[in-house]
C-alpha positions as a LaTeX table, in Angstrom:
\begin{tabular}{lrrr}
\hline
Residue & $x$ (\AA) & $y$ (\AA) & $z$ (\AA) \\
\hline
Met1 & 26.23 & $-29.30$ & $-9.62$ \\
Ile2 & 23.85 & $-26.41$ & $-10.31$ \\
Leu3 & 22.06 & $-25.19$ & $-7.17$ \\
Phe4 & 18.94 & $-23.09$ & $-7.83$ \\
Leu5 & 17.90 & $-21.28$ & $-4.65$ \\
Asp6 & 14.99 & $-19.02$ & $-3.79$ \\
Tyr7 & 15.86 & $-16.12$ & $-1.47$ \\
Asp8 & 13.04 & $-14.93$ & 0.84 \\
Gly9 & 11.91 & $-17.78$ & 3.07 \\
Thr10 & 14.71 & $-20.06$ & 1.83 \\
Leu11 & 18.06 & $-18.33$ & 2.34 \\
Val12 & 16.63 & $-15.84$ & 4.84 \\
Pro13 & 13.61 & $-16.22$ & 7.16 \\
Ile14 & 10.30 & $-14.59$ & 6.32 \\
Val15 & 10.19 & $-11.17$ & 8.02 \\
Asn16 & 7.61 & $-8.46$ & 8.60 \\
Ser17 & 8.89 & $-6.19$ & 5.83 \\
Pro18 & 10.76 & $-7.10$ & 2.60 \\
Gln19 & 13.47 & $-4.54$ & 3.46 \\
Glu20 & 14.33 & $-6.44$ & 6.67 \\
Ala21 & 15.33 & $-9.69$ & 4.89 \\
Ile22 & 19.07 & $-9.06$ & 5.15 \\
Ile23 & 21.24 & $-12.16$ & 4.85 \\
Asp24 & 23.44 & $-13.16$ & 7.78 \\
Lys25 & 27.14 & $-12.59$ & 7.03 \\
Asn26 & 28.14 & $-16.15$ & 7.94 \\
Lys27 & 25.41 & $-17.61$ & 5.76 \\
Lys28 & 26.49 & $-15.44$ & 2.86 \\
Lys29 & 30.02 & $-16.78$ & 3.33 \\
Ile30 & 28.63 & $-20.33$ & 3.03 \\
Leu31 & 27.05 & $-19.44$ & $-0.33$ \\
Ile32 & 30.23 & $-17.81$ & $-1.60$ \\
Ser33 & 32.27 & $-20.82$ & $-0.53$ \\
Leu34 & 29.86 & $-23.19$ & $-2.28$ \\
Ser35 & 29.99 & $-21.08$ & $-5.43$ \\
Gln36 & 33.69 & $-21.89$ & $-5.81$ \\
Lys37 & 32.77 & $-25.54$ & $-6.45$ \\
His38 & 29.20 & $-25.39$ & $-7.82$ \\
Lys39 & 27.05 & $-23.01$ & $-9.86$ \\
Ile40 & 24.90 & $-21.05$ & $-7.42$ \\
Val41 & 21.81 & $-19.43$ & $-8.99$ \\
Ile42 & 19.54 & $-17.35$ & $-6.77$ \\
Ile43 & 16.08 & $-16.97$ & $-8.33$ \\
Thr44 & 14.25 & $-14.17$ & $-6.56$ \\
Gly45 & 10.97 & $-12.36$ & $-6.95$ \\
Arg46 & 12.83 & $-9.13$ & $-6.20$ \\
Asp47 & 14.25 & $-6.82$ & $-8.83$ \\
Ile48 & 18.03 & $-6.52$ & $-8.76$ \\
Lys49 & 18.00 & $-3.19$ & $-6.89$ \\
Ser50 & 15.87 & $-4.61$ & $-4.08$ \\
Phe51 & 17.98 & $-7.77$ & $-3.97$ \\
Arg52 & 21.25 & $-5.84$ & $-3.63$ \\
Lys53 & 19.83 & $-3.94$ & $-0.64$ \\
Val54 & 19.30 & $-7.13$ & 1.38 \\
Phe55 & 22.13 & $-9.30$ & $-0.01$ \\
Gly56 & 24.87 & $-6.71$ & $-0.37$ \\
Lys57 & 27.60 & $-7.01$ & $-2.97$ \\
Ile58 & 26.99 & $-9.95$ & $-5.29$ \\
Pro59 & 30.21 & $-11.89$ & $-6.01$ \\
Asn60 & 31.14 & $-12.83$ & $-9.56$ \\
Ser61 & 30.69 & $-16.51$ & $-8.73$ \\
Ile62 & 26.96 & $-16.19$ & $-7.96$ \\
Phe63 & 24.24 & $-15.78$ & $-10.60$ \\
Val64 & 21.02 & $-13.91$ & $-9.80$ \\
Ile65 & 17.79 & $-14.23$ & $-11.77$ \\
Ser66 & 15.54 & $-11.32$ & $-10.83$ \\
Ser67 & 11.78 & $-10.74$ & $-10.81$ \\
His68 & 10.69 & $-14.38$ & $-11.04$ \\
Gly69 & 12.61 & $-14.92$ & $-14.25$ \\
Ser70 & 12.99 & $-11.56$ & $-15.98$ \\
Lys71 & 16.77 & $-11.09$ & $-16.17$ \\
Ile72 & 20.00 & $-12.98$ & $-15.47$ \\
Phe73 & 22.78 & $-11.11$ & $-13.68$ \\
Arg74 & 26.38 & $-12.03$ & $-12.94$ \\
Asn75 & 28.81 & $-9.84$ & $-11.02$ \\
Glu76 & 25.89 & $-7.38$ & $-10.70$ \\
Thr77 & 25.92 & $-7.06$ & $-14.50$ \\
Leu78 & 22.97 & $-7.88$ & $-16.74$ \\
Val79 & 23.98 & $-10.78$ & $-19.00$ \\
Lys80 & 20.62 & $-11.86$ & $-20.43$ \\
Ile81 & 17.03 & $-10.59$ & $-20.65$ \\
Ile82 & 14.66 & $-13.53$ & $-20.43$ \\
Ser83 & 11.33 & $-11.77$ & $-20.81$ \\
Tyr84 & 9.92 & $-8.29$ & $-21.54$ \\
Tyr85 & 6.85 & $-6.74$ & $-19.94$ \\
Ser86 & 4.69 & $-3.63$ & $-19.57$ \\
Met87 & 3.62 & $-2.45$ & $-16.11$ \\
Pro88 & 0.27 & $-0.84$ & $-15.18$ \\
Asp89 & $-0.28$ & 2.45 & $-13.38$ \\
Val90 & $-0.76$ & 1.55 & $-9.70$ \\
Thr91 & $-2.12$ & 4.96 & $-8.59$ \\
Tyr92 & $-5.64$ & 3.55 & $-8.20$ \\
Leu93 & $-4.43$ & 0.68 & $-6.02$ \\
Lys94 & $-2.28$ & 2.96 & $-3.84$ \\
Lys95 & $-5.29$ & 5.18 & $-3.12$ \\
Lys96 & $-7.44$ & 2.19 & $-2.19$ \\
Ile97 & $-4.95$ & 0.81 & 0.36 \\
Lys98 & $-3.63$ & 4.16 & 1.62 \\
Asn99 & $-5.28$ & 3.89 & 5.05 \\
Met100 & $-4.81$ & 0.14 & 5.50 \\
Lys101 & $-2.12$ & 0.02 & 8.17 \\
Gly102 & 0.34 & $-2.81$ & 7.74 \\
Val103 & $-0.24$ & $-3.28$ & 4.00 \\
Ile104 & 2.81 & $-2.82$ & 1.77 \\
Leu105 & 2.65 & $-2.45$ & $-2.00$ \\
Glu106 & 5.91 & $-3.56$ & $-3.60$ \\
Glu107 & 6.51 & $-2.59$ & $-7.21$ \\
Lys108 & 8.94 & $-4.95$ & $-8.93$ \\
Glu109 & 10.13 & $-5.61$ & $-12.46$ \\
Gly110 & 7.23 & $-7.32$ & $-14.19$ \\
Cys111 & 5.23 & $-7.77$ & $-11.01$ \\
Ile112 & 3.43 & $-6.00$ & $-8.17$ \\
Ala113 & 3.17 & $-7.60$ & $-4.74$ \\
Leu114 & 0.72 & $-6.77$ & $-1.98$ \\
His115 & 2.16 & $-7.76$ & 1.41 \\
Tyr116 & $-0.23$ & $-7.97$ & 4.36 \\
Arg117 & 1.69 & $-9.88$ & 7.04 \\
Asn118 & 1.26 & $-6.97$ & 9.48 \\
Tyr119 & $-2.32$ & $-6.14$ & 8.47 \\
Thr120 & $-4.97$ & $-6.83$ & 11.13 \\
Gly121 & $-7.98$ & $-5.66$ & 9.15 \\
Asp122 & $-10.38$ & $-7.41$ & 6.78 \\
Glu123 & $-8.27$ & $-9.62$ & 4.50 \\
Tyr124 & $-11.27$ & $-10.43$ & 2.32 \\
Leu125 & $-11.76$ & $-6.70$ & 1.61 \\
Leu126 & $-8.06$ & $-6.31$ & 0.81 \\
Lys127 & $-8.11$ & $-9.22$ & $-1.62$ \\
Arg128 & $-11.27$ & $-7.85$ & $-3.25$ \\
Ile129 & $-9.54$ & $-4.49$ & $-3.83$ \\
Phe130 & $-6.62$ & $-6.28$ & $-5.43$ \\
Glu131 & $-8.98$ & $-8.33$ & $-7.58$ \\
Glu132 & $-10.72$ & $-5.14$ & $-8.75$ \\
Phe133 & $-7.34$ & $-3.71$ & $-9.74$ \\
Thr134 & $-6.37$ & $-6.81$ & $-11.72$ \\
Lys135 & $-9.68$ & $-6.62$ & $-13.59$ \\
Leu136 & $-8.79$ & $-3.08$ & $-14.63$ \\
Tyr137 & $-5.21$ & $-4.09$ & $-15.52$ \\
Pro138 & $-5.24$ & $-7.84$ & $-16.32$ \\
Pro139 & $-1.92$ & $-9.54$ & $-15.52$ \\
Gln140 & $-0.52$ & $-12.74$ & $-17.02$ \\
Lys141 & $-1.35$ & $-14.48$ & $-13.74$ \\
Val142 & $-2.01$ & $-13.87$ & $-10.03$ \\
Ile143 & $-0.37$ & $-16.01$ & $-7.34$ \\
Glu144 & $-1.25$ & $-15.89$ & $-3.65$ \\
Gly145 & 1.60 & $-16.82$ & $-1.32$ \\
Lys146 & 2.37 & $-16.45$ & 2.39 \\
Lys147 & 0.51 & $-13.25$ & 3.29 \\
Val148 & 1.28 & $-11.82$ & $-0.14$ \\
Ile149 & $-0.61$ & $-11.59$ & $-3.43$ \\
Glu150 & 1.38 & $-11.05$ & $-6.61$ \\
Ala151 & 0.17 & $-9.99$ & $-10.04$ \\
Phe152 & 2.58 & $-10.90$ & $-12.83$ \\
Tyr153 & 2.75 & $-8.74$ & $-15.94$ \\
Ile154 & 5.74 & $-10.68$ & $-17.21$ \\
Asp155 & 5.34 & $-13.80$ & $-19.35$ \\
Ser156 & 7.73 & $-15.83$ & $-17.25$ \\
Asp157 & 7.98 & $-17.78$ & $-14.02$ \\
Lys158 & 10.68 & $-19.55$ & $-12.03$ \\
Gly159 & 10.27 & $-22.73$ & $-14.08$ \\
Lys160 & 10.92 & $-20.85$ & $-17.31$ \\
Ala161 & 13.81 & $-19.11$ & $-15.57$ \\
Val162 & 15.41 & $-22.48$ & $-14.81$ \\
Glu163 & 15.02 & $-23.51$ & $-18.46$ \\
Ser164 & 16.45 & $-20.22$ & $-19.73$ \\
Phe165 & 19.45 & $-20.40$ & $-17.42$ \\
Leu166 & 20.26 & $-23.98$ & $-18.43$ \\
Arg167 & 20.19 & $-22.93$ & $-22.08$ \\
Phe168 & 22.34 & $-19.92$ & $-21.24$ \\
Val169 & 25.08 & $-22.11$ & $-19.73$ \\
Ala170 & 24.63 & $-24.82$ & $-22.39$ \\
Trp171 & 23.69 & $-27.48$ & $-19.84$ \\
Glu172 & 23.83 & $-30.95$ & $-21.41$ \\
Gly173 & 22.30 & $-32.92$ & $-18.55$ \\
Lys174 & 25.55 & $-34.14$ & $-17.07$ \\
Asp175 & 25.75 & $-31.81$ & $-14.06$ \\
Pro176 & 23.13 & $-32.60$ & $-11.38$ \\
Ile177 & 20.59 & $-29.86$ & $-10.69$ \\
Leu178 & 18.78 & $-29.03$ & $-7.46$ \\
Tyr179 & 16.12 & $-26.52$ & $-6.43$ \\
Ile180 & 15.12 & $-25.23$ & $-2.98$ \\
Gly181 & 12.14 & $-22.89$ & $-2.48$ \\
Asp182 & 9.38 & $-22.11$ & $-0.01$ \\
Asp183 & 6.35 & $-20.67$ & $-1.78$ \\
Lys184 & 3.81 & $-21.24$ & $-4.54$ \\
Thr185 & 5.92 & $-19.32$ & $-7.05$ \\
Asp186 & 8.69 & $-21.87$ & $-6.47$ \\
Leu187 & 6.48 & $-24.78$ & $-7.50$ \\
Tyr188 & 6.94 & $-23.83$ & $-11.17$ \\
Ala189 & 10.69 & $-24.33$ & $-10.78$ \\
Ile190 & 10.29 & $-27.43$ & $-8.65$ \\
Lys191 & 8.16 & $-29.06$ & $-11.34$ \\
Lys192 & 10.63 & $-28.11$ & $-14.07$ \\
Val193 & 13.68 & $-29.37$ & $-12.16$ \\
Lys194 & 11.92 & $-32.68$ & $-11.46$ \\
Gln195 & 11.07 & $-33.02$ & $-15.16$ \\
Leu196 & 14.76 & $-32.60$ & $-15.90$ \\
Gly197 & 15.76 & $-35.29$ & $-13.42$ \\
Gly198 & 16.90 & $-33.01$ & $-10.59$ \\
Arg199 & 16.18 & $-33.04$ & $-6.85$ \\
Thr200 & 13.70 & $-30.61$ & $-5.28$ \\
Phe201 & 13.17 & $-29.35$ & $-1.75$ \\
Phe202 & 10.49 & $-27.23$ & $-0.10$ \\
Val203 & 10.89 & $-25.09$ & 3.03 \\
Gly204 & 7.83 & $-25.01$ & 5.27 \\
Asp205 & 5.53 & $-26.97$ & 7.55 \\
Lys206 & 4.15 & $-29.31$ & 4.89 \\
Lys207 & 5.71 & $-30.83$ & 1.80 \\
Pro208 & 3.73 & $-30.18$ & $-1.40$ \\
Pro209 & 3.36 & $-33.21$ & $-3.68$ \\
Glu210 & 5.56 & $-31.55$ & $-6.30$ \\
Ala211 & 8.67 & $-31.56$ & $-4.05$ \\
Asp212 & 10.90 & $-34.47$ & $-3.11$ \\
Cys213 & 11.85 & $-33.43$ & 0.43 \\
Leu214 & 10.94 & $-30.95$ & 3.16 \\
Phe215 & 13.06 & $-28.57$ & 5.21 \\
Arg216 & 11.29 & $-27.02$ & 8.19 \\
Ser217 & 13.55 & $-23.99$ & 8.56 \\
Val218 & 16.19 & $-21.84$ & 6.89 \\
Glu219 & 18.72 & $-23.34$ & 9.31 \\
Glu220 & 17.99 & $-26.80$ & 7.90 \\
Val221 & 18.62 & $-25.46$ & 4.42 \\
Tyr222 & 22.11 & $-24.28$ & 5.36 \\
Arg223 & 22.95 & $-27.52$ & 7.17 \\
Phe224 & 22.06 & $-29.31$ & 3.95 \\
Leu225 & 24.07 & $-26.90$ & 1.79 \\
Leu226 & 27.12 & $-27.36$ & 3.98 \\
Ser227 & 27.17 & $-31.03$ & 2.95 \\
Phe228 & 28.24 & $-29.91$ & $-0.54$ \\
Lys229 & 31.31 & $-27.95$ & 0.61 \\
\hline
\end{tabular}
């Protein structure tokens, strides 16, 4: 089986700051144990440097696809570039949000993310500032998630990442595939996995029509994953 897994909000709970999303040691052991029997592929919006900081050492048995589908890593080594990109200068945006307490600008490979989970000010104003920036530097697409807005300058998404990985491992359709995610960016992968005959799961309060099943917490995800050990 090939298990495609989102990271933030799926393998770790949503936290106030991206740097705080450190995986529990016992949960990491579950993933490593599963990876001895199945292909584990973590598809994250983070770049590989950011991912290493919260996940720690990545074992050889776990694949990581960074930045919503930019690069494939194994054993912390780049094995395939899926998509190239050119990033804008974010100086203008940094100046605009400088005094907005609780707003975090995260610069990632092929993407910039504006986090405002801890912001208590005018969200409409914040979104307007971001919109002004994207008019100056048009991205491929903008996706609004759970208290985060992301502008993608990379011509890829998690659905294309799934396709690229399956080509990379020469998947012939025999091994079952499964995807678990929690946000709008995951819907691209969920749709693709369903098209390919796989099972899809969403983590949250409400199941989107694209997904097959709903998990209401990260703990439910791990209870489900343990059934494959």
